[in-house]
Every structure is written in structure tokens, then in C-alpha cells.
N, C-alpha and C positions, 0 to 999 in steps of 0.2 A: 501492497498500499504506498504510493509514493507520498512521503515527506510526513505521514499519520506514524502513530503510534497505537494501537490495538491491544485491547485487551477481552479476554474470555473467563468467565467463573462459571466452575463449576457443581458448588457446593458453597453458596452464599443465599444470604435469606436479609432482605430486610426485615426485622419486626416489627419496627413503631416508629412515627416522624409525625410530633407535637410541633407545635409555637406559642409565644407567649407577645401579645401584642399592648402595649402601651395606652393604656387610660386615656392620653392628654391627645386632644387630635389638633391639628393643625391645617385650617385649609389653604388651597388657594387664593383664596378672597382675603384673608386676612396676611398673607406675605406681600397679597400686587398692596394691599393698601399699606402698607407699609414700606411698601418701595413706589410707592405714588407717584414723589416727587420726582425721584430720578427717572421714573416711565415721564413720566410729561417733559421731563428736561431733554431726552433722548427721543421721542417723540415716534413710542413704542408703544403699542395696544395692552389696555388698564389691564383686561384678562387675558397678558399671552401665555400663561402657565397652565388653563383650561384649555388654549385653543389650542399651540403648539403642541404643548406633550400632552394632553389627557390625563392630567392629574387633578383631582376635582381636590385631597387633599391627602393627610399623611399622619404619623402618627408620630409620638413623642408620648416623651416620659415625662412622668411629674414629677415633684419635690419628696412625692411619697414616694415612688418607685428607683429601683436602682439596674442596673441595664445586666449586673455582674448575676444577681441574684435570681433575675426573671429568665436566664439563662441557665442558670441551674432547677429554676422551678420546672423547665421545656425538660430537662434531661432529668428529671425525679419523674415528672407524669412520663417521658416516652418510658423508663426504667417500668415501670407498673404497667403500661400499657401492655410492654415485650413480655412481663413477665420472669425480669431477668435482676436478681439479685448483684445489689453496687458489687459485692465481692468476687463475683464473677466475672466483672469488665475487665481485660487484659490491656486496651488503647484509650482514650480521651485525645479526641483532635480538637482544638477550637478552632477556626479557620476566620473570624470577624476581621474584621477592616479596621475598625476604631477601636480602640486603648486609652484608656488610662495613662498608663507609661509603656515605655520602650521596655524595662527590663521590670520583672521580670516575666514571663513571658502570661497571656492571658490563664490558658490552663491548667496553670498551678491552682490560683484560685479557684476554677471551676471545679477540680477534681478534690481540692478540698473540701466543698460544699456539697460536693455531692455523694461523701463520705466513699471514695471509691480507697482500697487498697494500696498500700506502698509498690504492690508488684505490677499495678498499672502503670502503663507506658501510658505519659504525655507531654503537650507539644502544640504550639502553634502552624498553621499552615497559613501561609498569607501570597494570594493568588488575587488578590483583587474582587471581583465579580463569581468568579470563578471554582472560590475557594473551596462550598462546600461537598460538588460535586467531585474537587480532588482530594477529598477527605473523602467520601465514599467510597472513594476508587482504592486509593492506599487502603483504609481499615478493611477491605476486600479480598487485596493483596493478600494481607499478614493470616486476616481467615485463611482466606483461600491456602495458605505453606501450611497451618495447623503452629502460626505460633502465635494466636491467642481464639480464644473462646466467643469472646465477646467482645464490640467496639461501638465508642457511643462518639456521634460527631456531632458537635454545638456552632451556634456562630451569636452572638449578640450586637448588632446595632443600636449605637446612639450618634443619628446626624443632628441631635440638638443648636450642636457648639458654633458645628458648621455653620450651623443656614443660621444662626445671628452674626459669625463673624462677617458671612458673605453679604448681608443684606445694610451691616454697618457700611460694606467696602464700598460695595456698591451704591449707600448714597452720598457719596463723595464728593465734591464737587469737580477731580478730575479727571469723572471715570465717564469713557465715551461707548459710545456702541460696542464696539471690537469687544471693551473691558468684561461691557455686561453678559453680553456673549459667550467669550469662556469664562466665563462662572454660571453659567444659565443652568448646567447641570446637576448645578450645588442643591439649588431651588428643590429639586423633584426629590430628594434623599429624604426617605422616611427611617423612623425607628420599630427594633424589633428583635425578635429574638426568636430560635428556632433550634428541635435535638430530635435526631437518629440512633436508635440502634442498629446494630447486622451484626449479625450469628449466624452462626450451620443451618443451613439448610436441611441438612438431615437430621438434625434436631429439633427442626422448627420447618416440618414437611409443607404446614398450612399459611406458611408467609409466603412473605412479595421475594422471589429471587431477581437477585440482582446478575444478569444476563451478563455484562460486559459491554464496549462501548467505544468510542476513538477520541483522541485527541489530537490537536492540532495548531502550529504555533508560528507566530506571523510577526517577530519580534524587532522589525525595519519600523513598526510603528508603535517602539516603547512611548514616543516623547509626546503622544497626543490626547493621553488623557495625567494628568500625574496629582497627585491627593498629597495633602499633606496637615499637618494639626490646622490649619489657618483657614484650608479651601480647597476644591479643586477644579482647575484648571485645564478645560477642553477643548481642541479644536473637533465640534460635535459633527461638521460634516467630515472633517477627513477620518473621523473613529465609526460614524456608522458606516461609510463607504467600503475603510477596510472592515471593520468587521463585516458587512457581509459577503466581501469577495472569501473573505477565510472558512466563511460555516457554508457558503458556498462551496466553495473546495473539496472539504472535510468533508461534504455530504457527496458528492458526486462520486469521491475513493471511497468510502465507507459502502456502494454498491455494491462492490463487489463480494463484501464478507455480508452483509446488512440489509434487513429491508424490510427499511422505515419509509416508506411511501403512504402507509395505513394503518397507521398507530394507532389507537382507540384515545388517548389523550397523551399532545404535545403540551410539557411542561419548561415554556421557557425562562430567562430570564426577566424580572421585567423591569421595561426599560422607562418606556414611552408610549405612546401613541403609535407613533411617528415607528419606532424604533422595531416593536409589533408588528406591524402591517407589510413595512421592509422585508425583515424576515421570513413571517408567512406569505409573501408574494416570489422572493426568490429563491426560491424552497419546493415551492406548490402545496404549502400544510391546507389541507382542510379546514379552514375556520373556527368551524363550529365546534373543534378537537383541541381549539388552543384558547383556556380560562384563564381571564387578564386578573389581574388583584392591583395594577399600577395606580387604576385610578382613586383605590380607598387608599392605597397605603405609598404609593411612589415605587423609590428603589429602593429596596430594605436590603444594596449592595446583595453579597453568599448569600442571608439570608431569604430571595427573595424564592431561589425554588423550592425551599423545602416548605417557606409558610404557602406556598400556594398548595404546593401537594397535597401537607396536611389539611388543608379548605377543600382538595379532591376528592378525597380518601373516601367520603362517604358515600360519589356519584358512582366509586370506581366498583366491580364486580369479577370473579375470581374469573383469571384467564383474559382479565383486557391486559391489552402492551401497553405500554406507558412507557416516553422517552421524552428522559432531562436534557434540556437543552443551555449551555451555560455558553456565556461572554463574558472573558474582561478585558480590563486596557490592559493593552500593552504588546501588540495582543492576539489570547490564546483563548481557544475553545475548547468545549466535551463535552460529550454526547452518550451518556450513558442510561442502558435499556433495564426497564424492569419487567416483570412474568408479575401482572397480580394476582 
């Protein structure tokens, strides 16, 4: 497979997937009202976020909430739903983009909060919005090889500070239209947490099989979307074009080994209406089988795929074929097939 990495798993299952959403809601109307002076000065539409991105609102953590505590709660719920005792977990992977500090890893706080044994390996995986799918693939490989029995993959995102700093910066008189559009993507970000538990399929024959998938990289685009604690600076047009090219190339190359033309559900990374429509059209997906959450939740980074899957799971039936499709700035893409 030219330019692709491919993996197949024969004895790995997804046992559960859960999410925790913040109680706070930050509407696009509120964000646009705060940005009104800049929008008027730059002669931009007053409903820019809703018209261009299709994002009506996103969640925000309240003063009574903490993203790490919410991620721990999602992990605890996932373990209960899977019927797995924390003492049996051999691996914890945290995949979040946002973090309260550089060191130590976010994973250590979550490992402690979940009450996992000292024998459970724990670490962070950082790969922009692709992190959760990467984490699932890494966990699947370790389960398949017999290194571990159970793995927990988690993600917790807190975009609230980035929102506030971005708005403050865009309100400055020295910001022009190019500056505004470069930071536009930051305004679509949302907060939330998710968790998944993976284990051996032979021990859980009624669970959802993780079959495998492909990954592909186009790292010549590494400077199109660069994020920091202050904000995210994006060449949105070039990033969309580069991402679509990468997804289409990976999709075409995967045809020799995978038949993804008629999946029951395509769970894509949630960015915006523009991105979703572009991917649907580029690879010819059945739009009715592509659920969206960006309208209500915005772009929750790596957590968007598991959050969307968690919302969809009640409507899925045994035997349904599900394809997780992720794209992360850099640019990387990965597609992972599940047999529900």
C-alpha cells in the first residue's frame, strides 16, 4: 500500500465508550456579540461563526467543574460499562491536546484518579485531533501481542482559556482581516471528555470488534495549523485542501485491502460544516450515515470522534460496520474499522 501503514487485529474488542460534557454552554451568538466591535471594524458578517462553520454553540467547563475530574469520571463509567475492574487494566493512554502543565504527563493524574495499579503503563500521546484513534490503535496492538489484557484510552479538552485569549487578541485595533481569519478556527473549539475501554475479543465475544485500518502522513503541511497555550493559528483554506488530498489518497490506496464504500456509520472528526461536507463529497460517503455533533459541541479535538461514537452507540445494532475517520493538523489521517 503506497505511502500507507496498515494494521489488522484479530483478537481486539471495544468494550465501551463514554463521554462527559461540561455543564456550561457558550453560544456562537455570545462569542459574536463579544467580537462585535472587531466584526464591524473589519466589515465581517455578525453571524460569521454560524454562517461559515455551522457551529451554534459549544460546551464550556463551569467554575464547579474540572476537566481532569470529568475525564476520570468518563473513564470510571467506561470501566463499569465494560465490566472491567481497574486492577486488571494494563495500559492508560491520554490523548488530549490541552493540558494544565507540560510535565508530568496528564496521564499520571488520570491513572491516580482511576485507581489503576502500579503495573499499568501510562503515558500521553499527542497528535493533534488524531490522538484518540492513534491511542486506540496503539492499545489494540498491545492487546493483540499479549502485553496487556485491558486498556483505557481517554481524552479531556479545555478550550475555554484559548477562547478568551483569542477574543481579547482579535479585539485589538492592530488586528486586520488576515489576523482574524488565521484565528477563526480557535473560535470553533469546544470542551469535553471521553473514554474507551479495549480488551480481548475472545474474552468478550459480544463486544465490538476492532478490525484495523490505515494511517497516512503529509507532514509537508506541518506549519498550516500551529497551536499553543495562547491560541491556534491556521491557514484554513490550505489546511482543508491538504487534508482532503491526504484523506482521498489514503481512501483510494485502502481499496485494495478494505471495503469501506458501504459502512453503516462513518464517524468523522468534527470540525465544521465546511469540512464535513468536503469529506463527504470527496470520497462519496452516504451523507445520511455521517452523524454530526459540531453544531452543538464545536470541534472538541481528539475527543470529538469518541464523543460522537458514544452518542451514536444506542442506534447501532450488532453487525453494523463503523468507520472512525480522523484528521489531525500536521497533517496526519487515520481510519479504523469497528464491527459493532
